[in-house]
C-alpha positions as CSV (number, residue, x, y, z in Angstrom):
1,M,-18.7,-33.2,10.8
2,Q,-18.9,-33.0,14.5
3,K,-20.6,-30.0,16.1
4,K,-19.0,-28.3,19.1
5,E,-20.6,-25.8,21.5
6,I,-18.9,-22.4,21.8
7,C,-19.0,-21.0,25.2
8,L,-17.9,-17.3,25.7
9,K,-16.4,-16.4,29.1
10,Q,-14.3,-13.6,30.6
11,V,-10.7,-14.1,30.9
12,Q,-8.1,-12.4,32.9
13,E,-6.4,-9.2,31.4
14,P,-3.0,-9.8,30.0
15,I,-0.1,-8.8,32.2
16,I,1.7,-5.6,31.2
17,F,5.0,-4.3,32.1
18,P,4.9,-0.7,32.3
19,N,8.4,-0.4,33.9
20,I,10.3,-2.0,31.1
21,A,12.0,0.7,28.9
22,P,11.3,0.4,25.1
23,T,14.2,-0.4,22.8
24,F,14.5,2.6,20.3
25,L,16.0,1.8,16.9
26,T,18.3,4.7,16.6
27,D,21.0,5.1,13.8
28,D,23.4,4.2,16.4
29,T,21.7,0.9,17.3
30,M,21.1,0.0,13.6
31,N,24.8,0.8,12.7
32,M,25.9,-1.5,15.6
33,R,23.8,-4.3,14.4
34,K,25.1,-3.9,10.8
35,T,28.8,-3.6,12.1
36,K,28.2,-6.8,14.1
37,L,26.8,-8.7,11.0
38,L,29.7,-7.4,8.7
39,D,32.2,-8.5,11.4
40,R,30.6,-12.0,11.5
41,M,30.6,-12.3,7.6
42,K,34.3,-11.4,7.5
43,A,35.2,-13.9,10.2
44,E,33.1,-16.6,8.4
45,N,34.7,-15.5,5.1
46,F,31.2,-14.6,3.5
47,D,31.2,-12.1,0.6
48,V,27.3,-12.0,0.5
49,L,24.6,-12.9,3.0
50,V,21.0,-13.3,1.9
51,I,18.4,-13.1,4.5
52,Y,14.8,-14.3,3.8
53,A,11.8,-12.8,5.5
54,D,8.0,-13.2,5.5
55,K,5.3,-12.5,8.2
56,E,6.2,-15.6,10.2
57,H,9.9,-15.5,9.5
58,G,10.9,-12.0,9.8
59,S,13.0,-11.4,12.8
60,N,16.5,-11.5,11.3
61,F,15.3,-9.2,8.6
62,E,13.7,-6.8,11.1
63,Y,16.8,-6.9,13.5
64,L,19.0,-5.4,10.4
65,T,16.2,-3.0,9.0
66,G,13.6,-2.3,11.7
67,F,10.9,-3.4,9.2
68,I,9.1,-6.8,8.7
69,P,7.7,-7.8,5.3
70,R,4.1,-8.2,6.3
71,F,2.1,-9.2,3.2
72,E,4.7,-11.2,1.1
73,E,8.2,-12.3,1.2
74,G,11.3,-10.1,1.1
75,L,15.0,-10.6,0.7
76,L,17.9,-8.6,2.4
77,V,21.2,-9.0,0.6
78,A,24.1,-7.8,2.5
79,E,27.5,-7.5,0.9
80,S,30.9,-7.6,2.9
81,S,31.5,-4.1,1.2
82,G,28.6,-2.9,3.6
83,K,26.2,-2.4,0.8
84,C,22.7,-3.8,1.6
85,T,19.8,-4.3,-0.8
86,A,16.2,-5.0,0.2
87,I,14.3,-6.9,-2.4
88,L,10.5,-6.4,-1.7
89,G,7.4,-7.2,-3.7
90,N,4.6,-4.6,-4.6
91,E,2.8,-5.2,-1.4
92,N,5.7,-4.1,0.7
93,L,7.0,-1.2,-1.4
94,K,4.7,1.3,0.3
95,L,6.0,0.1,3.8
96,A,9.6,0.4,3.0
97,P,10.0,4.2,3.6
98,F,9.0,3.5,7.1
99,R,12.0,1.3,7.9
100,A,14.1,2.3,10.9
101,H,17.5,2.9,8.9
102,E,18.7,3.4,5.5
103,L,20.3,0.0,4.2
104,S,23.4,1.3,2.6
C-alpha cells in the first residue's frame, strides 16, 4: 500500500449569502406542490405514483413532504384521489412527526 503524506492548511471561508430569503414550507406551499403533482398525475393518467427516497436520493420525497429519510429508505405513495401514504422504516418513524405537512 502506498503511503501519502497528509498536509493540513488553512482554506478560505465558504461564501455565504445573507441577503437570500429562505423558503418556508408553509401549508400553502406544500398544498401547492401536492396540487401540482395531482394535476400532473391526472394529465399523465396515473392512478398511483410511488416515490422512493434515501439519504442520497431524497429530493422528490422532500419536495412533497418536507422530510428526507436520513437513515434508511422510504416510500411515498400518492394516489390520484389525493391520499398519500409514507412508508418508513423504524429508523425514520421518530422523525416523521417533524415533517412540514400532513400527507393526506
